PASEBA-1860 file (N, C-alpha, C; in nm, 3 decimals):
! residues 346
1> XXXXXXXX> 7.678/8.356/24.004/7.790/8.321/24.091/7.841/8.182/24.054 ~ 7.968/8.171/24.006/8.023/8.046/23.963/8.077/7.963/24.077 ~ 8.106/7.834/24.046/8.156/7.742/24.146/8.289/7.789/24.206 ~ 8.378/7.835/24.118/8.512/7.870/24.166/8.514/8.003/24.247 ~ 8.401/8.071/24.247/8.397/8.194/24.325/8.368/8.169/24.476 ~ 8.334/8.042/24.505/8.310/8.006/24.646/8.444/8.006/24.722 ~ 8.439/8.029/24.853/8.562/8.026/24.933/8.632/7.889/24.924 ~ 8.766/7.892/24.933/8.844/7.771/24.921/8.805/7.665/25.021
9> XXXXXXXX> 8.776/7.708/25.147/8.739/7.614/25.250/8.611/7.537/25.217 ~ 8.513/7.608/25.157/8.388/7.544/25.120/8.408/7.448/25.004 ~ 8.489/7.490/24.902/8.519/7.403/24.788/8.592/7.274/24.836 ~ 8.684/7.292/24.928/8.757/7.176/24.978/8.664/7.079/25.047 ~ 8.569/7.131/25.124/8.474/7.046/25.195/8.384/6.974/25.095 ~ 8.341/7.044/24.988/8.256/6.982/24.887/8.333/6.871/24.813 ~ 8.456/6.903/24.771/8.535/6.807/24.692/8.577/6.687/24.775 ~ 8.587/6.704/24.906/8.629/6.592/24.992/8.523/6.481/24.998
17> XXXXXXXX> 8.398/6.513/24.955/8.294/6.413/24.951/8.288/6.340/24.818 ~ 8.377/6.373/24.724/8.383/6.307/24.593/8.474/6.188/24.600 ~ 8.461/6.096/24.504/8.553/5.985/24.492/8.684/6.032/24.434 ~ 8.788/5.950/24.453/8.919/5.992/24.399/8.918/6.002/24.245 ~ 8.834/5.921/24.181/8.823/5.928/24.034/8.765/6.062/23.992 ~ 8.660/6.107/24.063/8.597/6.233/24.032/8.697/6.350/24.051 ~ 8.777/6.342/24.157/8.875/6.447/24.186/8.980/6.453/24.073 ~ 9.022/6.336/24.027/9.120/6.334/23.917/9.062/6.394/23.789
25> XXXXXXXX> 8.933/6.371/23.767/8.869/6.432/23.651/8.860/6.582/23.664 ~ 8.822/6.629/23.783/8.815/6.772/23.806/8.950/6.839/23.796 ~ 9.053/6.764/23.823/9.188/6.818/23.824/9.230/6.875/23.688 ~ 9.165/6.829/23.583/9.204/6.872/23.448/9.106/6.973/23.387 ~ 9.016/7.028/23.467/8.917/7.121/23.411/8.970/7.265/23.394 ~ 9.033/7.317/23.498/9.089/7.449/23.489/9.197/7.469/23.593 ~ 9.279/7.575/23.579/9.392/7.594/23.668/9.348/7.614/23.814 ~ 9.240/7.689/23.835/9.196/7.713/23.973/9.159/7.582/24.043
33> XXXXXXXX> 9.079/7.499/23.975/9.039/7.372/24.036/9.158/7.279/24.045 ~ 9.248/7.285/23.946/9.370/7.204/23.951/9.453/7.235/24.076 ~ 9.468/7.363/24.105/9.543/7.402/24.224/9.473/7.358/24.353 ~ 9.338/7.362/24.352/9.265/7.319/24.469/9.277/7.168/24.490 ~ 9.268/7.096/24.379/9.281/6.946/24.389/9.423/6.905/24.432 ~ 9.519/6.992/24.407/9.658/6.963/24.443/9.692/7.008/24.584 ~ 9.594/7.072/24.652/9.617/7.117/24.789/9.635/6.997/24.880 ~ 9.696/7.020/24.995/9.728/6.912/25.089/9.605/6.829/25.129
41> XXXXXXXX> 9.493/6.891/25.173/9.377/6.811/25.217/9.322/6.717/25.108 ~ 9.305/6.773/24.986/9.247/6.692/24.880/9.348/6.591/24.823 ~ 9.473/6.629/24.824/9.575/6.533/24.780/9.583/6.414/24.876 ~ 9.571/6.443/25.007/9.568/6.334/25.106/9.445/6.251/25.088 ~ 9.329/6.312/25.069/9.204/6.240/25.050/9.212/6.147/24.927 ~ 9.272/6.197/24.818/9.283/6.120/24.692/9.380/6.003/24.707 ~ 9.501/6.031/24.756/9.603/5.926/24.770/9.560/5.821/24.872 ~ 9.490/5.860/24.977/9.444/5.767/25.075/9.345/5.667/25.014
49> XXXXXXXX> 9.252/5.718/24.930/9.156/5.630/24.868/9.221/5.539/24.763 ~ 9.316/5.592/24.687/9.386/5.511/24.586/9.462/5.397/24.651 ~ 9.523/5.428/24.766/9.602/5.327/24.839/9.515/5.225/24.910 ~ 9.384/5.257/24.928/9.294/5.163/24.990/9.292/5.169/25.143 ~ 9.336/5.284/25.199/9.340/5.302/25.342/9.219/5.383/25.390 ~ 9.190/5.370/25.518/9.091/5.454/25.585/9.164/5.559/25.668 ~ 9.099/5.672/25.682/9.159/5.778/25.766/9.160/5.734/25.911 ~ 9.251/5.792/25.988/9.261/5.758/26.130/9.144/5.811/26.209
57> XXXXXXXX> 9.140/5.784/26.337/9.028/5.828/26.422/9.022/5.980/26.428 ~ 8.901/6.031/26.455/8.879/6.176/26.458/8.953/6.245/26.570 ~ 8.989/6.169/26.675/9.058/6.230/26.788/9.210/6.234/26.770 ~ 9.255/6.191/26.651/9.398/6.198/26.621/9.432/6.340/26.583 ~ 9.527/6.400/26.654/9.561/6.541/26.635/9.673/6.562/26.533 ~ 9.717/6.460/26.464/9.822/6.475/26.364/9.775/6.561/26.250 ~ 9.850/6.665/26.210/9.811/6.750/26.097/9.800/6.671/25.967 ~ 9.714/6.720/25.879/9.694/6.652/25.752/9.825/6.647/25.670
65> XXXXXXXX> 9.903/6.755/25.678/10.030/6.758/25.603/10.124/6.648/25.650 ~ 10.124/6.618/25.780/10.209/6.512/25.832/10.158/6.374/25.793 ~ 10.025/6.361/25.794/9.963/6.235/25.748/9.996/6.208/25.601 ~ 9.989/6.314/25.520/10.021/6.300/25.378/10.164/6.256/25.360 ~ 10.255/6.314/25.436/10.396/6.278/25.425/10.418/6.131/25.463 ~ 10.354/6.086/25.572/10.367/5.946/25.613/10.307/5.852/25.509 ~ 10.195/5.892/25.449/10.131/5.809/25.348/10.223/5.793/25.224 ~ 10.286/5.901/25.183/10.378/5.893/25.068/10.497/5.804/25.098
73> XXXXXXXX> 10.548/5.813/25.221/10.662/5.730/25.260/10.620/5.582/25.262 ~ 10.498/5.555/25.313/10.450/5.419/25.319/10.432/5.361/25.180 ~ 10.373/5.436/25.090/10.353/5.388/24.953/10.487/5.366/24.882 ~ 10.582/5.455/24.908/10.714/5.439/24.847/10.781/5.309/24.897 ~ 10.764/5.281/25.026/10.821/5.159/25.081/10.768/5.035/25.015 ~ 10.636/5.029/24.991/10.574/4.915/24.927/10.609/4.908/24.779 ~ 10.610/5.020/24.712/10.639/5.023/24.568/10.781/4.980/24.535 ~ 10.876/5.017/24.624/11.017/4.990/24.594/11.078/4.895/24.696
81> XXXXXXXX> 10.996/4.829/24.777/11.045/4.732/24.875/11.160/4.790/24.955 ~ 11.144/4.913/24.998/11.245/4.985/25.074/11.187/5.018/25.214 ~ 11.228/4.942/25.312/11.175/4.955/25.446/11.287/4.997/25.541 ~ 11.262/5.100/25.621/11.364/5.152/25.711/11.376/5.073/25.837 ~ 11.273/4.990/25.868/11.275/4.917/25.994/11.240/4.770/25.966 ~ 11.309/4.681/26.031/11.281/4.538/26.020/11.262/4.480/26.159 ~ 11.161/4.395/26.174/11.132/4.334/26.302/11.160/4.185/26.290 ~ 11.240/4.130/26.379/11.276/3.988/26.374/11.201/3.913/26.484
89> XXXXXXXX> 11.127/3.810/26.443/11.050/3.726/26.535/11.098/3.583/26.516 ~ 11.146/3.520/26.622/11.203/3.387/26.613/11.091/3.280/26.612 ~ 11.117/3.172/26.538/11.028/3.055/26.544/11.097/2.952/26.639 ~ 11.029/2.914/26.745/11.087/2.821/26.840/11.091/2.678/26.783 ~ 11.197/2.604/26.816/11.202/2.462/26.781/11.234/2.438/26.634 ~ 11.230/2.308/26.597/11.264/2.270/26.461/11.150/2.290/26.362 ~ 11.029/2.288/26.410/10.911/2.295/26.322/10.860/2.439/26.315 ~ 10.822/2.481/26.195/10.764/2.614/26.177/10.617/2.609/26.220
97> XXXXXXXX> 10.576/2.689/26.317/10.436/2.684/26.365/10.345/2.751/26.265 ~ 10.215/2.735/26.284/10.120/2.809/26.205/10.133/2.958/26.239 ~ 10.121/3.043/26.137/10.137/3.188/26.160/10.065/3.264/26.049 ~ 10.045/3.393/26.073/9.986/3.481/25.974/10.018/3.624/26.005 ~ 10.014/3.706/25.905/10.040/3.851/25.918/9.932/3.926/25.845 ~ 9.854/4.004/25.914/9.748/4.084/25.856/9.735/4.216/25.927 ~ 9.719/4.322/25.851/9.689/4.452/25.911/9.791/4.499/26.012 ~ 9.917/4.462/25.998/10.021/4.504/26.090/10.031/4.422/26.216
105> XXXXXXXX> 9.959/4.312/26.223/9.964/4.223/26.341/10.007/4.083/26.297 ~ 10.109/4.028/26.368/10.163/3.896/26.339/10.122/3.802/26.450 ~ 10.066/3.685/26.414/10.030/3.584/26.512/10.107/3.457/26.483 ~ 10.143/3.388/26.591/10.228/3.267/26.581/10.173/3.163/26.678 ~ 10.153/3.040/26.626/10.102/2.935/26.709/10.206/2.879/26.805 ~ 10.160/2.833/26.921/10.247/2.762/27.015/10.216/2.613/27.003 ~ 10.321/2.533/26.980/10.302/2.390/26.960/10.332/2.313/27.088 ~ 10.262/2.200/27.103/10.290/2.112/27.215/10.405/2.018/27.186
113> XXXXXXXX> 10.460/1.959/27.287/10.572/1.864/27.271/10.527/1.743/27.192 ~ 10.600/1.713/27.085/10.569/1.596/27.003/10.451/1.613/26.909 ~ 10.392/1.731/26.900/10.279/1.755/26.811/10.307/1.877/26.724 ~ 10.398/1.867/26.627/10.438/1.983/26.549/10.332/2.043/26.460 ~ 10.225/1.966/26.434/10.121/2.014/26.343/9.997/2.063/26.415 ~ 10.004/2.075/26.546/9.892/2.123/26.624/9.930/2.246/26.706 ~ 9.841/2.342/26.713/9.864/2.465/26.789/9.782/2.460/26.916 ~ 9.849/2.481/27.030/9.780/2.478/27.160/9.768/2.617/27.221
121> XXXXXXXX> 9.825/2.719/27.155/9.815/2.856/27.203/9.864/2.949/27.096 ~ 9.846/3.079/27.117/9.880/3.179/27.017/9.953/3.296/27.080 ~ 10.064/3.338/27.020/10.134/3.460/27.059/10.109/3.565/26.951 ~ 10.085/3.688/26.991/10.053/3.797/26.897/10.152/3.909/26.913 ~ 10.179/3.975/26.801/10.273/4.088/26.797/10.211/4.197/26.709 ~ 10.191/4.311/26.767/10.149/4.428/26.686/10.279/4.498/26.644 ~ 10.306/4.498/26.516/10.434/4.548/26.468/10.439/4.698/26.474 ~ 10.559/4.755/26.493/10.567/4.902/26.499/10.530/4.967/26.370
129> XXXXXXXX> 10.461/5.081/26.377/10.419/5.152/26.258/10.413/5.300/26.288 ~ 10.473/5.384/26.200/10.464/5.530/26.221/10.323/5.583/26.209 ~ 10.230/5.500/26.153/10.091/5.544/26.142/10.016/5.531/26.273 ~ 10.068/5.450/26.363/10.001/5.429/26.491/10.049/5.531/26.591 ~ 9.992/5.649/26.581/10.034/5.762/26.667/9.995/5.740/26.811 ~ 9.879/5.678/26.835/9.830/5.661/26.970/9.926/5.580/27.055 ~ 9.993/5.481/26.992/10.088/5.396/27.065/10.233/5.437/27.037 ~ 10.251/5.559/26.988/10.385/5.615/26.962/10.464/5.529/26.863
137> XXXXXXXX> 10.394/5.455/26.779/10.463/5.375/26.678/10.534/5.252/26.731 ~ 10.516/5.221/26.859/10.585/5.108/26.922/10.516/4.976/26.896 ~ 10.593/4.868/26.909/10.533/4.733/26.896/10.474/4.690/27.029 ~ 10.380/4.599/27.021/10.318/4.542/27.140/10.316/4.389/27.119 ~ 10.340/4.315/27.222/10.329/4.169/27.212/10.248/4.115/27.331 ~ 10.173/4.011/27.309/10.095/3.951/27.417/10.073/3.804/27.389 ~ 10.047/3.727/27.493/10.028/3.585/27.486/9.885/3.549/27.521 ~ 9.818/3.484/27.427/9.679/3.444/27.451/9.675/3.316/27.536
145> XXXXXXXX> 9.566/3.293/27.608/9.557/3.173/27.690/9.564/3.045/27.604 ~ 9.599/2.935/27.666/9.600/2.807/27.594/9.462/2.776/27.542 ~ 9.458/2.708/27.428/9.332/2.677/27.362/9.264/2.557/27.429 ~ 9.133/2.557/27.428/9.061/2.442/27.482/9.079/2.318/27.397 ~ 9.089/2.340/27.264/9.110/2.229/27.170/9.224/2.271/27.075 ~ 9.311/2.176/27.038/9.423/2.211/26.950/9.373/2.258/26.813 ~ 9.448/2.349/26.755/9.414/2.405/26.624/9.519/2.364/26.522 ~ 9.478/2.354/26.397/9.570/2.316/26.293/9.624/2.438/26.217
153> XXXXXXXX> 9.545/2.540/26.204/9.589/2.660/26.131/9.513/2.780/26.187 ~ 9.551/2.899/26.142/9.491/3.020/26.195/9.504/3.135/26.095 ~ 9.423/3.237/26.118/9.430/3.362/26.042/9.369/3.471/26.131 ~ 9.372/3.596/26.083/9.326/3.705/26.168/9.279/3.822/26.086 ~ 9.202/3.911/26.146/9.168/4.040/26.095/9.177/4.135/26.212 ~ 9.287/4.208/26.223/9.312/4.295/26.338/9.207/4.403/26.349 ~ 9.157/4.452/26.235/9.059/4.562/26.239/8.929/4.521/26.305 ~ 8.902/4.389/26.310/8.777/4.341/26.376/8.808/4.266/26.505
161> XXXXXXXX> 8.936/4.272/26.550/8.978/4.199/26.669/8.941/4.052/26.654 ~ 8.965/3.996/26.538/8.919/3.861/26.505/9.038/3.768/26.482 ~ 9.035/3.654/26.552/9.130/3.545/26.531/9.050/3.424/26.490 ~ 9.084/3.365/26.372/9.015/3.250/26.322/9.103/3.126/26.338 ~ 9.051/3.024/26.405/9.127/2.899/26.426/9.054/2.789/26.354 ~ 9.133/2.698/26.291/9.072/2.582/26.226/9.111/2.457/26.304 ~ 9.012/2.381/26.338/9.033/2.255/26.411/9.009/2.142/26.315 ~ 9.117/2.067/26.284/9.107/1.956/26.190/9.178/1.836/26.245
169> XXXXXXXX> 9.221/1.748/26.149/9.287/1.622/26.194/9.433/1.642/26.227 ~ 9.489/1.758/26.185/9.631/1.786/26.219/9.730/1.717/26.135 ~ 9.692/1.644/26.028/9.787/1.574/25.944/9.805/1.650/25.813 ~ 9.923/1.705/25.791/9.948/1.781/25.670/9.993/1.685/25.561 ~ 9.900/1.604/25.508/9.935/1.509/25.405/9.808/1.476/25.324 ~ 9.831/1.416/25.207/9.717/1.372/25.126/9.663/1.244/25.182 ~ 9.534/1.221/25.180/9.477/1.096/25.235/9.353/1.059/25.153 ~ 9.335/0.927/25.132/9.217/0.878/25.062/9.096/0.886/25.156
177> XXXXXXXX> 8.981/0.924/25.100/8.862/0.937/25.185/8.739/0.864/25.130 ~ 8.751/0.801/25.014/8.638/0.731/24.957/8.660/0.580/24.956 ~ 8.779/0.536/24.911/8.805/0.394/24.904/8.800/0.327/25.041 ~ 8.839/0.400/25.145/8.841/0.342/25.278/8.742/0.420/25.367 ~ 8.624/0.365/25.393/8.523/0.438/25.468/8.569/0.478/25.609 ~ 8.668/0.407/25.665/8.718/0.442/25.798/8.811/0.560/25.796 ~ 8.849/0.605/25.677/8.946/0.715/25.668/8.889/0.834/25.597 ~ 8.760/0.860/25.619/8.697/0.975/25.560/8.738/1.102/25.632
185> XXXXXXXX> 8.695/1.214/25.577/8.737/1.343/25.634/8.703/1.352/25.784 ~ 8.802/1.395/25.859/8.775/1.428/25.997/8.697/1.561/25.997 ~ 8.608/1.583/26.094/8.530/1.709/26.096/8.628/1.828/26.105 ~ 8.598/1.933/26.031/8.676/2.058/26.035/8.587/2.168/26.086 ~ 8.634/2.233/26.192/8.560/2.340/26.254/8.639/2.470/26.251 ~ 8.567/2.582/26.230/8.628/2.712/26.241/8.579/2.775/26.371 ~ 8.673/2.827/26.448/8.641/2.896/26.573/8.681/3.042/26.562 ~ 8.593/3.130/26.607/8.615/3.274/26.593/8.639/3.335/26.731
193> XXXXXXXX> 8.761/3.379/26.753/8.804/3.426/26.883/8.839/3.574/26.879 ~ 8.846/3.633/26.998/8.894/3.772/27.011/9.046/3.768/27.005 ~ 9.104/3.852/26.922/9.249/3.857/26.907/9.318/3.912/27.032 ~ 9.250/3.992/27.106/9.312/4.055/27.225/9.295/3.972/27.351 ~ 9.189/3.892/27.361/9.164/3.816/27.483/9.176/3.666/27.467 ~ 9.163/3.614/27.343/9.167/3.472/27.322/9.035/3.402/27.355 ~ 8.935/3.476/27.395/8.802/3.418/27.421/8.717/3.425/27.297 ~ 8.599/3.360/27.302/8.509/3.364/27.188/8.474/3.505/27.151
201> XXXXXXXX> 8.474/3.535/27.020/8.443/3.671/26.977/8.298/3.705/27.011 ~ 8.274/3.823/27.070/8.137/3.857/27.113/8.037/3.868/26.999 ~ 8.086/3.892/26.875/7.993/3.907/26.760/7.976/3.776/26.683 ~ 8.045/3.670/26.724/8.040/3.545/26.650/7.914/3.467/26.682 ~ 7.865/3.396/26.579/7.748/3.309/26.598/7.789/3.175/26.659 ~ 7.917/3.154/26.682/7.967/3.028/26.735/8.055/2.958/26.635 ~ 8.099/2.839/26.670/8.188/2.764/26.579/8.113/2.723/26.452 ~ 8.189/2.708/26.345/8.128/2.679/26.214/8.182/2.545/26.166
209> XXXXXXXX> 8.094/2.452/26.137/8.130/2.320/26.082/8.146/2.331/25.931 ~ 8.267/2.309/25.882/8.294/2.322/25.736/8.234/2.201/25.664 ~ 8.156/2.226/25.556/8.101/2.116/25.477/8.212/2.023/25.431 ~ 8.191/1.893/25.438/8.295/1.792/25.407/8.330/1.796/25.261 ~ 8.457/1.753/25.235/8.503/1.740/25.095/8.428/1.625/25.028 ~ 8.386/1.645/24.903/8.321/1.539/24.827/8.411/1.498/24.709 ~ 8.538/1.481/24.734/8.633/1.442/24.631/8.697/1.309/24.669 ~ 8.767/1.247/24.574/8.827/1.117/24.598/8.942/1.125/24.697
217> XXXXXXXX> 9.000/1.243/24.712/9.102/1.264/24.809/9.081/1.401/24.874 ~ 9.143/1.418/24.986/9.135/1.547/25.053/9.271/1.581/25.111 ~ 9.299/1.708/25.127/9.423/1.751/25.190/9.387/1.848/25.302 ~ 9.454/1.829/25.415/9.422/1.915/25.528/9.515/2.032/25.530 ~ 9.516/2.110/25.426/9.586/2.239/25.420/9.481/2.346/25.396 ~ 9.502/2.465/25.455/9.399/2.566/25.456/9.460/2.702/25.422 ~ 9.382/2.781/25.344/9.417/2.920/25.313/9.294/3.004/25.344 ~ 9.313/3.113/25.421/9.200/3.196/25.465/9.197/3.329/25.389
225> XXXXXXXX> 9.075/3.381/25.372/9.051/3.520/25.335/8.945/3.574/25.429 ~ 8.958/3.698/25.471/8.859/3.760/25.558/8.822/3.895/25.501 ~ 8.691/3.918/25.487/8.641/4.045/25.437/8.515/4.082/25.517 ~ 8.529/4.167/25.617/8.413/4.205/25.697/8.354/4.082/25.766 ~ 8.226/4.055/25.748/8.164/3.939/25.816/8.190/3.807/25.746 ~ 8.261/3.807/25.634/8.279/3.686/25.556/8.419/3.629/25.569 ~ 8.426/3.496/25.583/8.552/3.424/25.588/8.556/3.327/25.469 ~ 8.656/3.340/25.384/8.674/3.246/25.274/8.778/3.143/25.314
233> XXXXXXXX> 8.749/3.014/25.290/8.840/2.906/25.327/8.868/2.821/25.204 ~ 8.995/2.816/25.163/9.038/2.725/25.053/9.095/2.603/25.120 ~ 9.026/2.491/25.101/9.062/2.365/25.171/9.128/2.269/25.074 ~ 9.259/2.247/25.092/9.332/2.150/25.012/9.336/2.182/24.864 ~ 9.312/2.308/24.826/9.311/2.353/24.685/9.199/2.284/24.605 ~ 9.107/2.218/24.676/9.000/2.143/24.607/8.864/2.196/24.637 ~ 8.851/2.279/24.742/8.719/2.331/24.778/8.734/2.470/24.837 ~ 8.646/2.563/24.792/8.644/2.697/24.843/8.506/2.725/24.904
241> XXXXXXXX> 8.508/2.773/25.027/8.387/2.799/25.100/8.387/2.941/25.155 ~ 8.273/3.009/25.149/8.258/3.140/25.211/8.145/3.129/25.313 ~ 8.175/3.163/25.438/8.073/3.163/25.543/8.071/3.301/25.609 ~ 7.960/3.329/25.674/7.947/3.451/25.752/7.971/3.418/25.897 ~ 8.083/3.467/25.953/8.120/3.427/26.089/8.031/3.491/26.195 ~ 7.950/3.588/26.155/7.859/3.653/26.251/7.722/3.583/26.253 ~ 7.688/3.514/26.144/7.557/3.447/26.139/7.570/3.293/26.130 ~ 7.685/3.243/26.091/7.706/3.100/26.078/7.653/3.042/25.947
249> XXXXXXXX> 7.613/3.129/25.853/7.556/3.080/25.726/7.664/3.054/25.621 ~ 7.638/2.957/25.536/7.725/2.928/25.423/7.674/2.997/25.298 ~ 7.759/3.075/25.232/7.715/3.152/25.113/7.776/3.100/24.985 ~ 7.893/3.035/24.991/7.961/2.987/24.871/8.018/2.849/24.900 ~ 8.003/2.760/24.805/8.063/2.626/24.817/8.101/2.576/24.678 ~ 8.229/2.583/24.645/8.277/2.547/24.511/8.379/2.434/24.524 ~ 8.356/2.322/24.454/8.449/2.208/24.455/8.514/2.193/24.318 ~ 8.633/2.137/24.318/8.706/2.115/24.193/8.781/1.982/24.200
257> XXXXXXXX> 8.869/1.956/24.106/8.937/1.827/24.097/9.088/1.847/24.107 ~ 9.161/1.735/24.120/9.307/1.746/24.130/9.368/1.799/24.001 ~ 9.302/1.775/23.887/9.354/1.820/23.759/9.336/1.969/23.738 ~ 9.246/2.029/23.813/9.217/2.172/23.796/9.201/2.238/23.935 ~ 9.307/2.236/24.016/9.298/2.285/24.154/9.287/2.437/24.157 ~ 9.248/2.488/24.271/9.243/2.630/24.298/9.373/2.665/24.371 ~ 9.458/2.745/24.310/9.587/2.778/24.368/9.577/2.883/24.480 ~ 9.487/2.979/24.463/9.476/3.084/24.559/9.342/3.152/24.546
265> XXXXXXXX> 9.312/3.241/24.638/9.183/3.311/24.638/9.197/3.442/24.717 ~ 9.109/3.535/24.686/9.103/3.660/24.763/8.973/3.729/24.736 ~ 8.931/3.813/24.830/8.809/3.893/24.814/8.840/4.021/24.740 ~ 8.744/4.061/24.656/8.749/4.194/24.595/8.666/4.292/24.677 ~ 8.553/4.248/24.728/8.471/4.325/24.821/8.378/4.224/24.887 ~ 8.272/4.272/24.952/8.185/4.181/25.028/8.084/4.109/24.943 ~ 8.094/4.120/24.811/8.007/4.043/24.723/8.083/3.973/24.612 ~ 8.214/3.996/24.600/8.289/3.937/24.492/8.421/3.880/24.545
273> XXXXXXXX> 8.462/3.770/24.483/8.593/3.711/24.516/8.657/3.655/24.391 ~ 8.786/3.626/24.398/8.860/3.576/24.282/8.925/3.442/24.317 ~ 8.922/3.350/24.224/8.990/3.221/24.235/9.096/3.213/24.127 ~ 9.215/3.165/24.167/9.328/3.155/24.072/9.344/3.010/24.029 ~ 9.339/2.987/23.898/9.357/2.854/23.840/9.495/2.847/23.775 ~ 9.596/2.812/23.855/9.734/2.817/23.810/9.775/2.703/23.718 ~ 9.699/2.595/23.711/9.733/2.482/23.627/9.683/2.496/23.485 ~ 9.598/2.594/23.463/9.546/2.614/23.329/9.647/2.687/23.241
281> XXXXXXXX> 9.632/2.674/23.114/9.722/2.740/23.019/9.641/2.820/22.918 ~ 9.642/2.955/22.930/9.713/3.035/23.029/9.647/3.033/23.167 ~ 9.719/3.081/23.267/9.664/3.091/23.401/9.541/3.180/23.399 ~ 9.435/3.138/23.469/9.312/3.215/23.467/9.275/3.265/23.608 ~ 9.220/3.387/23.611/9.166/3.444/23.732/9.015/3.452/23.715 ~ 8.941/3.376/23.790/8.796/3.373/23.782/8.737/3.472/23.885 ~ 8.645/3.556/23.842/8.578/3.650/23.931/8.436/3.601/23.954 ~ 8.401/3.585/24.080/8.267/3.537/24.120/8.193/3.643/24.198
289> XXXXXXXX> 8.062/3.641/24.183/7.975/3.725/24.261/7.875/3.635/24.336 ~ 7.854/3.663/24.463/7.760/3.583/24.541/7.659/3.674/24.609 ~ 7.540/3.622/24.627/7.431/3.697/24.686/7.434/3.677/24.836 ~ 7.459/3.783/24.912/7.485/3.772/25.054/7.357/3.767/25.138 ~ 7.243/3.806/25.084/7.120/3.808/25.164/7.040/3.681/25.155 ~ 7.095/3.579/25.083/7.026/3.452/25.075/7.118/3.341/25.133 ~ 7.058/3.234/25.183/7.134/3.131/25.252/7.196/3.029/25.156 ~ 7.138/3.005/25.042/7.180/2.897/24.954/7.318/2.927/24.895
297> XXXXXXXX> 7.412/2.834/24.905/7.544/2.851/24.842/7.538/2.842/24.689 ~ 7.421/2.814/24.633/7.408/2.804/24.488/7.396/2.942/24.423 ~ 7.377/3.046/24.502/7.361/3.180/24.448/7.499/3.242/24.420 ~ 7.579/3.173/24.341/7.712/3.216/24.308/7.730/3.206/24.155 ~ 7.783/3.311/24.094/7.799/3.313/23.948/7.935/3.366/23.912 ~ 7.998/3.299/23.815/8.126/3.347/23.760/8.094/3.460/23.661 ~ 8.138/3.580/23.691/8.105/3.697/23.611/8.215/3.737/23.513 ~ 8.337/3.691/23.533/8.445/3.729/23.441/8.563/3.630/23.460
305> XXXXXXXX> 8.639/3.612/23.353/8.760/3.532/23.354/8.872/3.610/23.287 ~ 8.982/3.626/23.355/9.098/3.699/23.301/9.213/3.603/23.285 ~ 9.288/3.620/23.177/9.406/3.540/23.150/9.529/3.614/23.202 ~ 9.612/3.542/23.277/9.732/3.602/23.333/9.847/3.583/23.235 ~ 9.905/3.692/23.182/10.012/3.676/23.084/10.141/3.623/23.148 ~ 10.178/3.502/23.115/10.295/3.438/23.171/10.391/3.405/23.059 ~ 10.519/3.425/23.084/10.622/3.390/22.985/10.618/3.241/22.955 ~ 10.601/3.204/22.830/10.591/3.065/22.790/10.715/2.981/22.811
313> XXXXXXXX> 10.827/3.044/22.844/10.952/2.968/22.866/10.953/2.898/22.999 ~ 10.860/2.936/23.089/10.862/2.880/23.223/10.733/2.802/23.249 ~ 10.746/2.697/23.327/10.631/2.617/23.368/10.577/2.671/23.498 ~ 10.450/2.700/23.501/10.387/2.756/23.619/10.366/2.647/23.723 ~ 10.425/2.665/23.840/10.409/2.568/23.951/10.294/2.605/24.044 ~ 10.254/2.731/24.046/10.145/2.772/24.133/10.141/2.924/24.140 ~ 10.029/2.976/24.182/10.009/3.120/24.195/9.948/3.145/24.333 ~ 10.002/3.244/24.401/9.949/3.282/24.532/9.921/3.430/24.532
321> XXXXXXXX> 9.799/3.467/24.564/9.757/3.606/24.572/9.703/3.637/24.710 ~ 9.712/3.764/24.746/9.667/3.803/24.880/9.624/3.948/24.881 ~ 9.516/3.975/24.949/9.474/4.113/24.973/9.481/4.137/25.123 ~ 9.547/4.243/25.164/9.571/4.266/25.304/9.510/4.399/25.345 ~ 9.430/4.402/25.454/9.373/4.529/25.494/9.478/4.627/25.543 ~ 9.445/4.752/25.547/9.539/4.853/25.594/9.568/4.832/25.742 ~ 9.684/4.884/25.790/9.716/4.870/25.932/9.604/4.924/26.020 ~ 9.571/4.850/26.124/9.461/4.883/26.211/9.491/5.012/26.290
329> XXXXXXXX> 9.411/5.114/26.269/9.426/5.239/26.340/9.289/5.283/26.389 ~ 9.244/5.225/26.497/9.120/5.273/26.558/8.993/5.233/26.487 ~ 8.999/5.137/26.393/8.877/5.097/26.324/8.804/4.990/26.404 ~ 8.673/4.983/26.389/8.588/4.881/26.451/8.599/4.881/26.603 ~ 8.654/4.988/26.662/8.657/4.996/26.806/8.763/4.913/26.871 ~ 8.849/4.843/26.793/8.948/4.752/26.850/9.071/4.823/26.900 ~ 9.090/4.948/26.865/9.208/5.018/26.907/9.215/5.034/27.059 ~ 9.100/5.042/27.123/9.097/5.057/27.268/9.160/4.937/27.337
337> XXXXXXXX> 9.133/4.819/27.280/9.190/4.696/27.338/9.342/4.696/27.329 ~ 9.394/4.739/27.213/9.539/4.743/27.197/9.601/4.851/27.286 ~ 9.531/4.962/27.301/9.581/5.068/27.388/9.591/5.019/27.530 ~ 9.492/4.942/27.576/9.491/4.890/27.711/9.611/4.796/27.731 ~ 9.634/4.712/27.629/9.750/4.619/27.637/9.880/4.697/27.646 ~ 9.888/4.803/27.567/10.010/4.882/27.566/10.032/4.948/27.700 ~ 9.925/5.000/27.762/9.938/5.060/27.892/9.987/4.961/27.995 ~ 9.939/4.837/27.985/9.983/4.734/28.081/10.131/4.704/28.062
345> XX> 10.177/4.700/27.939/10.317/4.669/27.911/10.407/4.776/27.966 ~ 10.362/4.902/27.956/10.443/5.014/28.008/10.445/5.016/28.160
END
């Protein structure tokens, strides 16, 4: 009895446990398996994995054929920058507040009078998405309580109901920190809050004190990356730190100089990250691997370096890269909080 003699339903169930690469390989073996791999369930399974999305909650009654159609439309929108809907969110006042957009949720800081570089509260907007069937694809907005301490910058991971706030000196400028002992780095703290309530996140180990810069100058500008329990912080393009927001441990600590700054950073997975060196010629992408089960930040190794092909006619001013999680649809249990908010709005 051969494999292809099994019922289609059983073969579909077996193939759905394979990776998308394995399915693509099977696709070229014979016509029968090719037709099976091209069926709606396996096509959806394959395209979903290639796009980097997770399937919706098991209680979602949307047919697979409809999910596949929405997925194709979503990928087309990103590939061709063709979006049928645009959401306009105003920035109050003359100064642009701290803000971020991740996983279909936009957060915007509220500034106090006369303090344009400090955030005293956060407004959040869950953008409309046809993938969010539970909320009928509608947008939701809510206002978090005022912060106990002003924040300088922020980021989020909607899938974990996580809002990250950085508490620093609030001065967006370069400053000497060695020549003048009275002007050394102000302490920088990361606070991990619930995105839906504005209170301390229940899974957080508490606030995290960022190791001080050990360079001749420092800049209080910050770029965040979030991957599961890990938060990557690029501080002033001179230092990159990875901490575990659930345990409070430091896993990576990399410092550099003004002549060779780090332009950008992003996670590849929960053990690897990339640093972009935009001032080098050619531009280099460094891939690092860190050991997550040990406390020492020295357990970090550069495993690969890639050269970014850039037209030599232009001078590179900087490189910015970003990896964004898929829109939050019931993952990590946070969908219930958004549903409750939506019910209150209605």
